[in-house]
N, C-alpha and C positions, 0 to 999 in steps of 0.2 A: 504492500499500500503506498502512495506517495505521502511524504511527512505532512504536507499541509492538510492533506485528506485525515490523517491520523489526528491533527488536531482539531480539528473542524469536527470530526466525528465524535471525540472523547467527552463523553458527559458524565454525569451521575448518575450510576444505575444501582435500584433499589429491589431490583426480584431478581431471583436466579434460579434456573432448572438445576432442582437438588440431584437427578439423575445423571446429570454430565459433569463428571469431576475434571478438574483440570491437569493435562496430559502432564506427566513429570518434566518430559524435554520440553515442553513450554513455560513450566514455571522454573527451568533452570535457566532460560531465554528472558523470563522476567529478571532474575536474580541477577544474571550478569550485567543486564541494561544497567541496573539500579546503583551499582558497585562503581558504575562510571559515571556517575554524578558529580560535580565539582565538591572540593572541600577545600577550606583555609589550610593553607599549609599542607596539603596533601594529608589531612590529619586522618581523613575517614573513620570519623568517632561516630559508628552508626553501627547497630547489632539489628537483625532481624528475624523472629521468633515465627515459623511458618508452621500453622495449623491447617493439615489438611485430614488426619484421622477426626471421625465423628468425635468422638468422646473428648478430643482436645477442644475442638469448635464449641459442644456443646459446655464443657467446662467454662470457656472464655463468657458465652452469655450467662452463665449461671452467676458469676462472679460483678459481670457489669450490668446486669440487667433488673428493675425495682419489680417487687411482686406486684403483677397484675399488669405489667406491662406486654406479657407475652404473646398477646394475642392481640394489638395493636398492627393492622394493616403494614405500614412501614417497616417496622421490626420483624414481622414474618416473612417478608420478602426477603429481607438484610438475611435473615439466619439461616436462607437457602442455600447460601453463598458457600460452596464447595471448598473454598481457600481464604481464609484470613491469615495475613501479615501484620504482626504486632512490630512496630517501626519504632526503635529507642535509637536516643540520642547521648553519647557520652562527654560528657561535659569536661571531664578530667582528661582525656585523649589531647582534645586543644590547649589547655592549659600547660599540659609537659611540653607539647612539641614548640610551643610559643616560647617557653624557658630553655629552649634549646638554643647551641650556640649561634647556628645559622639565622637565628630571629631577631635575636641583640636582646630580649627580655632577660630578665636575672632570676624574676618571681614569677609566681603563678596567680598573679591578682586578677579576679575576674572582672574589675573595674575598669581592667583596660582594653575591654571589650566593648564596642559600642552598641551591639545587639548580639543575642545569644547564637552565634554562627554554627555551633551543634546542631540547635534545632531546625536554622534554616536549612543547612547543607542537607539533613536527615529527611525536611521535605520534598527537595529538589529528588531525592532516591525513590521516593513515595509515588511523585510525579511521573520519574520514566519507568516505574512499574506500570502506572494508570496508561500510558502512553504505549508501552509495548504491549499489555493487553488486548488495546484495540488492533493493535498490528497484527494479533494474534487470532483475532476473531472472538475476544471477549470482552465484558463488560466490566467495569470496575467503580468501586466508591472508596472514597477515604473521610473517616469520621475520627472523631476523637472520642477519648474516652475521660470520665468525669472525674474531677480531682479526688473526690472520695472512695472512688473504683479503683484510681489507680496501684496502691497498693496491694489490693488484692489481685491486680493482675499480677503486678512481680512476683507476690508469693504463689500464684496458681502454677507459675511457669518457668518458676525458677530464674528470673530477672534480676541481676544484680541492683542493690538499693541505690548503687550511685549512676545509674542509669535513668532517664525521663523516658516514659510512653509518650513518644509524639502524636501517633496516631495509629490508626488501622488501615491497611488497604485489602480491602473485600475483592475475590476475583473469581468470575464465573461466566457460565454462558446464560446471555439475559434471557429472562423470561417478562412475559407482559407486564407491564408496569405504568403508572402515571408520571408525565413529568412533576418536578416539582413546582407548586404553587407560586414559588419566588421566582421563577423564571418569567413570570408577566412583568417582573421590574425592565425585563430590556437591559440588553447587553452595551455598556459605554465604549463607544468605539474609540479611536485615538484621537479623533478630533476634541473629546470630551477629558480626556486622561493625560495625553501627551502636550508637554510643553516646549516651546522652541527656545532656547537661549535661557529663558528666564518664567520662571513661575508665573502662572497667570497670562501668555502668550501662547495662543493655541499653537499647534503643530497644524505648518499650511498642507501637509499631505503632498503626493508626488505633482510635480508641474509647477 
């Protein structure tokens, strides 16, 4: 599939065919592409816990779902996803990397960082997963874990305490679902969000 078509075809899929697993070779390509994401200092401070066994996926939903929400239509569709990837960031990998000789910092002070690049880079890896899924004929969804459930997710899957659960990538073969009502807001084009030389000066576009 052409890259532009992949980008334009990507959307958040909220229902999956539970009877069609993600082939192992496809999942390998998803992960191979994910680790091609950029990372500050080539720190590569990410980890991915891949849940393809039904018992593991049920364990995830058990520790992240509030009682009484299991029958919500949006959740029921997402629970059909045959693959969940828990995307974790490793802040320490970045702090240690930038305390190395070639970076010039002599400490691991988090205050030196303008934004948490460990989370940003892990998010970019997740996006590559989603785009690879589209290229492989799959649907995907990125969603978060509520703060009150993050500790339970770490405990359930042996994620070290120094990792942050940035979000979950769900992958699978799309099943009929309804588009998000939020799409009615419309997509903001470059003419609304790109600025030419100075904030507030609209990008003129080609020509």
